[in-house]
N, CA, C and O of each residue as an XYZ file, in Angstrom:
664
protein
N      44.784     15.616     37.120
C      44.347     14.589     36.206
C      42.837     14.395     36.295
O      42.167     14.193     35.282
N      42.319     14.456     37.495
C      40.893     14.274     37.683
C      40.108     15.402     37.015
O      39.010     15.174     36.506
N      40.653     16.597     37.013
C      39.938     17.721     36.402
C      39.801     17.534     34.891
O      38.804     17.949     34.300
N      40.801     16.912     34.269
C      40.712     16.656     32.822
C      39.569     15.686     32.545
O      38.783     15.893     31.620
N      39.477     14.617     33.357
C      38.393     13.652     33.173
C      37.032     14.291     33.430
O      36.060     13.978     32.742
N      36.958     15.183     34.415
C      35.701     15.880     34.699
C      35.283     16.759     33.524
O      34.105     16.809     33.170
N      36.252     17.452     32.920
C      35.938     18.303     31.764
C      35.449     17.470     30.579
O      34.468     17.816     29.920
N      36.153     16.370     30.325
C      35.745     15.503     29.216
C      34.352     14.942     29.474
O      33.511     14.928     28.576
N      34.107     14.483     30.694
C      32.803     13.919     31.041
C      31.693     14.967     30.906
O      30.611     14.664     30.404
N      31.963     16.194     31.352
C      30.935     17.235     31.255
C      30.641     17.575     29.805
O      29.485     17.817     29.458
N      31.656     17.601     28.950
C      31.421     17.888     27.526
C      30.646     16.767     26.853
O      29.734     17.018     26.065
N      31.011     15.538     27.165
C      30.298     14.413     26.569
C      28.853     14.354     27.033
O      27.959     14.095     26.228
N      28.611     14.587     28.296
C      27.237     14.543     28.781
C      26.437     15.720     28.232
O      25.228     15.601     28.037
N      27.091     16.855     27.980
C      26.398     17.994     27.381
C      25.934     17.647     25.974
O      24.806     17.956     25.589
N      26.806     17.005     25.212
C      26.451     16.625     23.842
C      25.357     15.572     23.828
O      24.485     15.583     22.959
N      25.403     14.668     24.784
C      24.418     13.599     24.835
C      23.034     14.139     25.164
O      22.041     13.665     24.611
N      22.953     15.118     26.050
C      21.665     15.645     26.491
C      21.205     16.845     25.683
O      20.134     17.397     25.935
N      21.997     17.241     24.731
C      21.629     18.389     23.903
C      20.410     18.009     23.054
O      20.435     17.002     22.346
N      19.372     18.796     23.125
C      18.152     18.493     22.386
C      18.313     18.937     20.940
O      18.958     19.942     20.641
N      17.710     18.160     20.061
C      17.746     18.524     18.656
C      16.811     19.695     18.425
O      15.680     19.722     18.910
N      17.308     20.650     17.679
C      16.483     21.805     17.358
C      15.466     21.413     16.294
O      15.782     20.665     15.368
N      14.269     21.912     16.428
C      13.248     21.639     15.420
C      13.632     22.370     14.144
O      14.130     23.496     14.177
N      13.393     21.716     13.035
C      13.756     22.288     11.752
C      12.586     22.180     10.798
O      11.680     21.369     10.985
N      12.621     22.990      9.801
C      11.551     22.961      8.806
C      11.802     21.912      7.735
O      10.951     21.680      6.877
N      12.976     21.273      7.782
C      13.325     20.280      6.783
C      12.881     18.892      7.218
O      12.852     18.577      8.408
N      12.537     18.071      6.240
C      12.217     16.674      6.506
C      12.966     15.821      5.488
O      13.203     16.240      4.355
N      13.329     14.633      5.911
C      14.016     13.752      4.970
C      12.978     12.949      4.191
O      11.814     12.864      4.582
N      13.419     12.372      3.100
C      12.531     11.549      2.278
C      12.840     10.068      2.443
O      12.457      9.252      1.604
N      13.529      9.722      3.520
C      13.826      8.314      3.788
C      12.527      7.587      4.121
O      11.617      8.173      4.707
N      12.441      6.312      3.749
C      11.211      5.577      4.029
C      10.979      5.404      5.528
O      11.922      5.308      6.314
N       9.713      5.367      5.899
C       9.339      5.116      7.286
C       8.683      3.739      7.342
O       8.259      3.207      6.317
N       8.601      3.168      8.536
C       8.021      1.829      8.634
C       6.697      1.825      9.398
O       6.255      0.778      9.872
N       6.072      2.981      9.515
C       4.746      3.068     10.139
C       3.920      4.134      9.419
O       3.765      5.253      9.909
N       3.396      3.773      8.257
C       2.621      4.751      7.499
C       1.229      4.888      8.102
O       0.711      3.969      8.736
N       0.648      6.042      7.891
C      -0.737      6.261      8.311
C      -1.584      6.362      7.057
O      -1.090      6.778      6.009
N      -2.825      5.995      7.147
C      -3.764      6.025      6.014
C      -3.285      5.169      4.850
O      -3.506      5.521      3.691
N      -2.641      4.064      5.141
C      -2.141      3.211      4.078
C      -2.735      1.820      4.102
O      -2.164      0.890      3.534
N      -3.875      1.669      4.754
C      -4.482      0.340      4.881
C      -4.815     -0.281      3.532
O      -4.655     -1.488      3.348
N      -5.273      0.528      2.596
C      -5.630     -0.004      1.271
C      -4.406     -0.589      0.572
O      -4.487     -1.648     -0.050
N      -3.276      0.102      0.674
C      -2.039     -0.398      0.058
C      -1.579     -1.683      0.727
O      -1.181     -2.633      0.054
N      -1.635     -1.710      2.050
C      -1.204     -2.904      2.786
C      -2.122     -4.086      2.502
O      -1.659     -5.222      2.389
N      -3.435     -3.820      2.387
C      -4.379     -4.892      2.040
C      -4.114     -5.417      0.630
O      -4.225     -6.617      0.380
N      -3.767     -4.522     -0.283
C      -3.449     -4.942     -1.652
C      -2.210     -5.826     -1.671
O      -2.178     -6.842     -2.365
N      -1.201     -5.444     -0.917
C       0.003     -6.272     -0.835
C      -0.312     -7.635     -0.233
O       0.180     -8.659     -0.706
N      -1.126     -7.641      0.803
C      -1.513     -8.903      1.446
C      -2.237     -9.804      0.454
O      -1.969    -11.003      0.387
N      -3.161     -9.219     -0.320
C      -3.893     -9.997     -1.309
C      -2.943    -10.560     -2.366
O      -3.033    -11.734     -2.724
N      -2.037     -9.724     -2.862
C      -1.116    -10.156     -3.915
C      -0.183    -11.258     -3.424
O       0.106    -12.200     -4.161
N       0.282    -11.147     -2.197
C       1.204    -12.144     -1.675
C       0.506    -13.461     -1.323
O       1.142    -14.515     -1.311
N      -0.774    -13.404     -1.043
C      -1.506    -14.634     -0.739
C      -2.054    -15.306     -2.000
O      -2.482    -16.459     -1.945
N      -2.047    -14.607     -3.123
C      -2.533    -15.147     -4.388
C      -1.382    -15.892     -5.070
O      -0.370    -15.280     -5.413
N      -1.524    -17.199     -5.268
C      -0.444    -18.003     -5.837
C      -0.156    -17.681     -7.290
O       0.932    -17.990     -7.777
N      -1.081    -17.079     -7.990
C      -0.864    -16.740     -9.396
C       0.016    -15.506     -9.554
O       0.587    -15.292    -10.624
N       0.134    -14.696     -8.514
C       0.951    -13.481     -8.580
C       2.392    -13.859     -8.282
O       2.701    -14.358     -7.200
N       3.273    -13.620     -9.247
C       4.690    -13.973     -9.100
C       5.562    -12.751     -8.808
O       6.580    -12.868     -8.125
N       5.175    -11.596     -9.312
C       5.938    -10.369     -9.115
C       4.998     -9.250     -8.715
O       3.843     -9.208     -9.140
N       5.501     -8.348     -7.896
C       4.707     -7.196     -7.472
C       5.533     -5.945     -7.739
O       6.713     -5.888     -7.394
N       4.917     -4.956     -8.348
C       5.619     -3.705     -8.625
C       4.828     -2.553     -8.028
O       3.608     -2.480     -8.178
N       5.528     -1.662     -7.355
C       4.933     -0.409     -6.882
C       5.533      0.699     -7.722
O       6.755      0.825     -7.812
N       4.692      1.491     -8.330
C       5.177      2.565     -9.197
C       4.633      3.898     -8.706
O       3.526      3.974     -8.174
N       5.409      4.925     -8.888
C       4.996      6.263     -8.493
C       6.175      7.198     -8.536
O       7.315      6.748     -8.649
N       5.930      8.494     -8.449
C       7.030      9.459     -8.500
C       7.898      9.406     -7.244
O       7.518      8.825     -6.228
N       9.053     10.016     -7.341
C       9.999     10.075     -6.225
C       9.326     10.706     -5.008
O       8.698     11.760     -5.115
N       9.459     10.063     -3.864
C       8.913     10.608     -2.629
C       7.438     10.355     -2.414
O       6.835     10.953     -1.523
N       6.837      9.474     -3.217
C       5.399      9.236     -3.086
C       5.046      8.223     -2.003
O       3.877      8.089     -1.642
N       6.053      7.500     -1.473
C       5.785      6.582     -0.376
C       5.861      5.114     -0.720
O       5.418      4.275      0.064
N       6.409      4.785     -1.868
C       6.495      3.373     -2.269
C       7.316      2.563     -1.271
O       6.879      1.510     -0.808
N       8.494      3.052     -0.947
C       9.361      2.335     -0.009
C       8.765      2.302      1.388
O       8.954      1.325      2.114
N       8.056      3.338      1.775
C       7.421      3.364      3.099
C       6.328      2.306      3.199
O       6.158      1.689      4.250
N       5.593      2.095      2.124
C       4.564      1.045      2.106
C       5.225     -0.313      2.293
O       4.759     -1.138      3.078
N       6.313     -0.538      1.566
C       7.014     -1.820      1.668
C       7.593     -2.002      3.067
O       7.447     -3.068      3.664
N       8.246     -0.970      3.591
C       8.851     -1.060      4.924
C       7.790     -1.351      5.993
O       8.017     -2.165      6.888
N       6.642     -0.692      5.898
C       5.565     -0.918      6.870
C       5.056     -2.351      6.779
O       4.866     -3.014      7.799
N       4.835     -2.824      5.560
C       4.335     -4.184      5.388
C       5.337     -5.197      5.930
O       4.956     -6.124      6.645
N       6.606     -5.031      5.598
C       7.625     -5.984      6.039
C       7.830     -5.946      7.552
O       8.173     -6.963      8.156
N       7.624     -4.789      8.164
C       7.726     -4.706      9.624
C       6.581     -5.494     10.269
O       6.770     -6.137     11.301
N       5.402     -5.440      9.659
C       4.254     -6.156     10.197
C       4.300     -7.652      9.895
O       3.627     -8.437     10.564
N       5.091     -8.060      8.887
C       5.183     -9.464      8.477
C       6.660     -9.868      8.376
O       7.206     -9.917      7.274
N       7.304    -10.153      9.496
C       8.743    -10.453      9.472
C       9.121    -11.701      8.670
O      10.222    -11.765      8.122
N       8.231    -12.690      8.593
C       8.576    -13.887      7.813
C       8.629    -13.565      6.320
O       9.427    -14.150      5.588
N       7.801    -12.658      5.874
C       7.829    -12.241      4.480
C       9.104    -11.463      4.187
O       9.640    -11.537      3.081
N       9.588    -10.720      5.171
C      10.802     -9.917      4.982
C      11.991    -10.808      4.643
O      12.838    -10.439      3.829
N      12.053    -11.982      5.269
C      13.157    -12.900      5.016
C      13.130    -13.444      3.592
O      14.181    -13.753      3.030
N      11.947    -13.566      3.003
C      11.812    -14.141      1.673
C      11.759    -13.094      0.564
O      11.801    -13.446     -0.615
N      11.668    -11.833      0.917
C      11.450    -10.809     -0.099
C      12.754    -10.357     -0.739
O      13.827    -10.475     -0.146
N      12.647     -9.845     -1.940
C      13.767     -9.318     -2.688
C      13.310     -8.013     -3.325
O      12.353     -7.997     -4.099
N      13.985     -6.932     -3.004
C      13.600     -5.625     -3.533
C      14.520     -5.243     -4.679
O      15.743     -5.321     -4.564
N      13.924     -4.836     -5.772
C      14.673     -4.356     -6.930
C      14.161     -2.965     -7.244
O      12.954     -2.736     -7.325
N      15.088     -2.044     -7.420
C      14.710     -0.652     -7.642
C      15.079     -0.224     -9.053
O      16.203     -0.445     -9.503
N      14.144      0.378     -9.736
C      14.397      0.914    -11.074
C      13.981      2.380    -11.075
O      12.859      2.722    -10.702
N      14.887      3.223    -11.492
C      14.603      4.657    -11.508
C      14.288      5.119    -12.931
O      14.720      4.510    -13.910
N      13.540      6.191    -13.019
C      13.277      6.844    -14.289
C      13.994      8.185    -14.266
O      13.858      8.955    -13.315
N      14.745      8.453    -15.300
C      15.514      9.684    -15.340
C      14.960     10.629    -16.399
O      14.363     10.200    -17.386
N      15.168     11.906    -16.176
C      14.741     12.912    -17.138
C      15.956     13.683    -17.627
O      16.940     13.844    -16.905
N      15.871     14.151    -18.856
C      16.954     14.949    -19.426
C      16.779     16.400    -19.009
O      15.744     16.778    -18.461
N      17.786     17.201    -19.269
C      17.706     18.627    -18.969
C      16.982     19.387    -20.072
O      16.928     20.617    -20.053
N      16.433     18.662    -21.022
C      15.699     19.295    -22.108
C      14.200     19.137    -21.871
O      13.767     18.291    -21.088
N      13.417     19.966    -22.562
C      11.963     19.907    -22.408
C      11.315     19.499    -23.722
O      11.843     19.759    -24.803
N      10.155     18.852    -23.603
C       9.358     18.511    -24.779
C       8.709     19.777    -25.329
O       8.856     20.858    -24.758
N       7.995     19.635    -26.433
C       7.311     20.775    -27.045
C       6.234     21.342    -26.137
O       5.954     22.540    -26.172
N       5.627     20.483    -25.321
C       4.574     20.952    -24.419
C       5.126     21.495    -23.100
O       4.356     21.897    -22.229
N       6.460     21.509    -22.944
C       7.076     22.092    -21.752
C       7.398     21.102    -20.648
O       8.015     21.475    -19.650
N       6.991     19.841    -20.805
C       7.304     18.842    -19.783
C       8.731     18.325    -19.977
O       9.305     18.433    -21.061
N       9.285     17.765    -18.909
C      10.652     17.237    -18.970
C      10.703     16.019    -19.872
O       9.791     15.192    -19.869
N      11.766     15.916    -20.637
C      11.980     14.778    -21.513
C      12.492     13.605    -20.697
O      13.477     13.736    -19.971
N      11.838     12.469    -20.809
C      12.295     11.269    -20.102
C      13.345     10.558    -20.950
O      13.280     10.560    -22.179
N      14.301      9.959    -20.272
C      15.325      9.187    -20.955
C      14.701      7.870    -21.395
O      14.079      7.172    -20.594
N      14.869      7.536    -22.660
C      14.289      6.307    -23.193
C      15.184      5.135    -22.815
O      16.353      5.091    -23.196
N      14.635      4.190    -22.069
C      15.367      3.003    -21.646
C      14.734      1.803    -22.321
O      13.528      1.582    -22.209
N      15.550      1.027    -23.024
C      15.056     -0.145    -23.728
C      14.793     -1.307    -22.793
O      15.243     -1.316    -21.647
N      14.057     -2.287    -23.295
C      13.710     -3.458    -22.497
C      14.971     -4.217    -22.083
O      15.045     -4.733    -20.968
N      15.961     -4.287    -22.975
C      17.212     -4.983    -22.645
C      17.909     -4.333    -21.457
O      18.425     -5.024    -20.579
N      17.922     -3.000    -21.432
C      18.563     -2.290    -20.326
C      17.818     -2.524    -19.011
O      18.442     -2.641    -17.956
N      16.500     -2.591    -19.073
C      15.704     -2.863    -17.871
C      16.006     -4.269    -17.355
O      16.235     -4.465    -16.161
N      16.004     -5.247    -18.269
C      16.306     -6.623    -17.869
C      17.711     -6.729    -17.295
O      17.923     -7.423    -16.301
N      18.670     -6.051    -17.910
C      20.042     -6.070    -17.425
C      20.128     -5.459    -16.024
O      20.839     -5.979    -15.164
N      19.408     -4.358    -15.792
C      19.395     -3.730    -14.473
C      18.809     -4.647    -13.406
O      19.316     -4.703    -12.286
N      17.751     -5.360    -13.748
C      17.136     -6.300    -12.802
C      18.095     -7.459    -12.512
O      18.278     -7.844    -11.358
N      18.704     -8.010    -13.561
C      19.633     -9.121    -13.364
C      20.829     -8.710    -12.517
O      21.258     -9.471    -11.650
N      21.371     -7.531    -12.750
C      22.509     -7.062    -11.955
C      22.135     -6.970    -10.482
O      22.909     -7.375     -9.615
N      20.951     -6.438    -10.200
C      20.532     -6.331     -8.800
C      20.339     -7.707     -8.180
O      20.642     -7.905     -7.003
N      19.838     -8.660     -8.958
C      19.695    -10.018     -8.449
C      21.072    -10.626     -8.147
O      21.269    -11.239     -7.098
N      22.015    -10.452     -9.071
C      23.354    -10.996     -8.874
C      24.058    -10.362     -7.688
O      24.753    -11.052     -6.942
N      23.891     -9.067     -7.504
C      24.581     -8.387     -6.418
C      24.038     -8.774     -5.046
O      24.704     -8.546     -4.036
N      22.852     -9.348     -4.994
C      22.288     -9.765     -3.713
C      22.708    -11.183     -3.337
O      22.448    -11.632     -2.221
N      23.357    -11.893     -4.267
C      23.796    -13.257     -4.034
C      25.300    -13.250     -3.772
O      26.028    -12.436     -4.341
N      25.765    -14.152     -2.914
C      27.187    -14.280     -2.643
C      27.908    -14.628     -3.943
O      27.482    -15.526     -4.669
N      28.992    -13.924     -4.235
C      29.685    -14.106     -5.508
C      30.229    -15.522     -5.684
O      30.428    -15.960     -6.818
N      30.469    -16.236     -4.612
C      30.986    -17.603     -4.710
C      29.920    -18.575     -5.220
O      30.252    -19.651     -5.718
N      28.658    -18.208     -5.101
C      27.583    -19.093     -5.542
C      27.332    -19.000     -7.039
O      26.642    -19.854     -7.595
N      27.874    -17.989     -7.703
C      27.691    -17.826     -9.149
C      29.057    -17.594     -9.810
O      29.319    -16.505    -10.320
N      29.927    -18.612     -9.801
C      31.296    -18.417    -10.291
C      31.388    -18.160    -11.792
O      32.357    -17.546    -12.238
N      30.432    -18.599    -12.573
C      30.498    -18.427    -14.023
C      29.927    -17.094    -14.496
O      29.905    -16.824    -15.697
N      29.472    -16.269    -13.579
C      28.857    -15.004    -13.954
C      29.922    -13.993    -14.373
O      31.020    -13.968    -13.819
N      29.581    -13.157    -15.364
C      30.472    -12.074    -15.782
C      30.370    -10.898    -14.821
O      31.250    -10.038    -14.805
N      29.323    -10.849    -14.029
C      29.113     -9.732    -13.128
C      29.847     -9.983    -11.821
O      29.656    -11.004    -11.161
N      30.668     -9.051    -11.479
C      31.430     -9.154    -10.237
C      31.087     -7.972     -9.358
O      30.869     -6.858     -9.835
N      31.043     -8.232     -8.098
C      30.851     -7.136     -7.163
C      32.072     -7.063     -6.261
O      32.810     -8.037     -6.107
N      32.267     -5.917     -5.682
C      33.408     -5.738     -4.807
C      33.212     -6.565     -3.550
O      32.118     -6.615     -2.987
N      34.256     -7.197     -3.128
C      34.211     -7.943     -1.888
C      35.533     -7.761     -1.161
O      36.555     -7.452     -1.773
N      35.501     -7.950      0.113
C      36.674     -7.730      0.948
C      37.662     -8.880      0.753
O      37.294    -10.051      0.839
N      38.913     -8.527      0.492
C      39.961     -9.534      0.351
C      40.572     -9.749      1.726
O      40.916     -8.789      2.415
N      40.706    -10.998      2.120
C      41.234    -11.310      3.436
C      42.733    -11.022      3.487
O      43.448    -11.215      2.504
N      43.192    -10.563      4.632
C      44.605    -10.198      4.803
C      45.522    -11.402      4.613
O      46.618    -11.266      4.070
N      45.085    -12.564      5.050
C      45.937    -13.747      4.917
C      46.187    -14.059      3.450
O      47.264    -14.531      3.086
N      45.201    -13.798      2.613
C      45.384    -14.026      1.180
C      46.381    -13.036      0.592
O      47.192    -13.403     -0.258
N      46.325    -11.790      1.037
C      47.280    -10.783      0.576
C      48.694    -11.187      0.981
O      49.619    -11.138      0.171
N      48.852    -11.588      2.247
C      50.174    -12.000      2.727
C      50.663    -13.237      1.978
O      51.843    -13.337      1.643
N      49.775    -14.159      1.720
C      50.160    -15.362      0.978
C      50.648    -15.027     -0.419
O      51.671    -15.548     -0.863
N      49.925    -14.163     -1.114
C      50.342    -13.741     -2.452
C      51.675    -13.009     -2.407
O      52.516    -13.192     -3.288
N      51.872    -12.188     -1.393
C      53.116    -11.452     -1.241
C      54.295    -12.399     -1.008
O      55.365    -12.208     -1.585
N      54.108    -13.404     -0.178
C      55.170    -14.382      0.090
C      55.490    -15.175     -1.170
O      56.661    -15.402     -1.475
N      54.465    -15.600     -1.906
C      54.695    -16.340     -3.148
C      55.444    -15.471     -4.147
O      56.376    -15.943     -4.797
N      55.054    -14.222     -4.278
C      55.710    -13.304     -5.201
C      57.172    -13.087     -4.817
O      58.045    -13.109     -5.684
N      57.446    -12.882     -3.545
C      58.827    -12.697     -3.077
C      59.653    -13.957     -3.312
O      60.827    -13.868     -3.671
N      59.055    -15.118     -3.115
C      59.756    -16.379     -3.356
C      60.107    -16.518     -4.831
O      61.227    -16.903     -5.167
N      59.177    -16.215     -5.701
C      59.422    -16.299     -7.152
C      60.531    -15.336     -7.554
O      61.424    -15.710     -8.315
N      60.490    -14.118     -7.062
C      61.514    -13.124     -7.391
C      62.874    -13.586     -6.877
O      63.879    -13.437     -7.572
N      62.920    -14.145     -5.668
C      64.184    -14.628     -5.105
C      64.751    -15.780     -5.926
O      65.953    -15.817     -6.189
N      63.905    -16.712     -6.331
C      64.355    -17.844     -7.157
C      64.848    -17.350     -8.512
O      65.885    -17.802     -8.999
N      64.117    -16.433     -9.116
C      64.523    -15.863    -10.417
C      65.870    -15.151    -10.280
O      66.738    -15.290    -11.142
N      66.039    -14.409     -9.223
C      67.293    -13.684     -8.982
C      68.436    -14.676     -8.777
O      69.531    -14.459     -9.295
N      68.205    -15.758     -8.034
C      69.224    -16.757     -7.786
C      69.629    -17.472     -9.077
O      70.804    -17.774     -9.287
N      68.624    -17.744     -9.955
C      68.886    -18.462    -11.188
C      69.600    -17.563    -12.203
O      70.618    -17.958    -12.772
N      69.075    -16.364    -12.428
C      69.588    -15.513    -13.498
C      70.696    -14.577    -13.070
O      71.441    -14.098    -13.925
N      70.838    -14.295    -11.796
C      71.903    -13.414    -11.314
C      72.702    -14.134    -10.228
O      72.521    -13.849     -9.044
N      73.588    -15.067    -10.613
C      74.314    -15.861     -9.624
C      75.322    -15.100     -8.804
O      75.984    -15.682     -7.944
């Protein structure tokens, strides 16, 4: 029995100490410590300290570092992180090309943009706080509620059976 535990322990410790092989691939996930980004961070600081600025937008192509700038700023300012709300809007391109050879962008109307922003705002709020909203998000149903509904349903079926099938 001890030999089985020794084998398991040796395999687990081997996996734990196994070094990651260097790879030529890099992910595009945001980082929270950008370098050479002082100008961006100073701009964010200025915008957030200016009372006339109500909204801030960072725009740029995919992988340009927008999220990394935000993550770095929020890491340096934890109180701002608690008050911030991030909304993401993507630009999509079609599989067709324009006459000049560039990719055709999908035309999104102002209504669709507003709807996308509102949906993201609603999804960040607890659904119980906005009961009149048409937008619903998935939420976990508690087991006690499932059991309660099941008991009520079985009771109704039993009463119906007793009444109509004596």
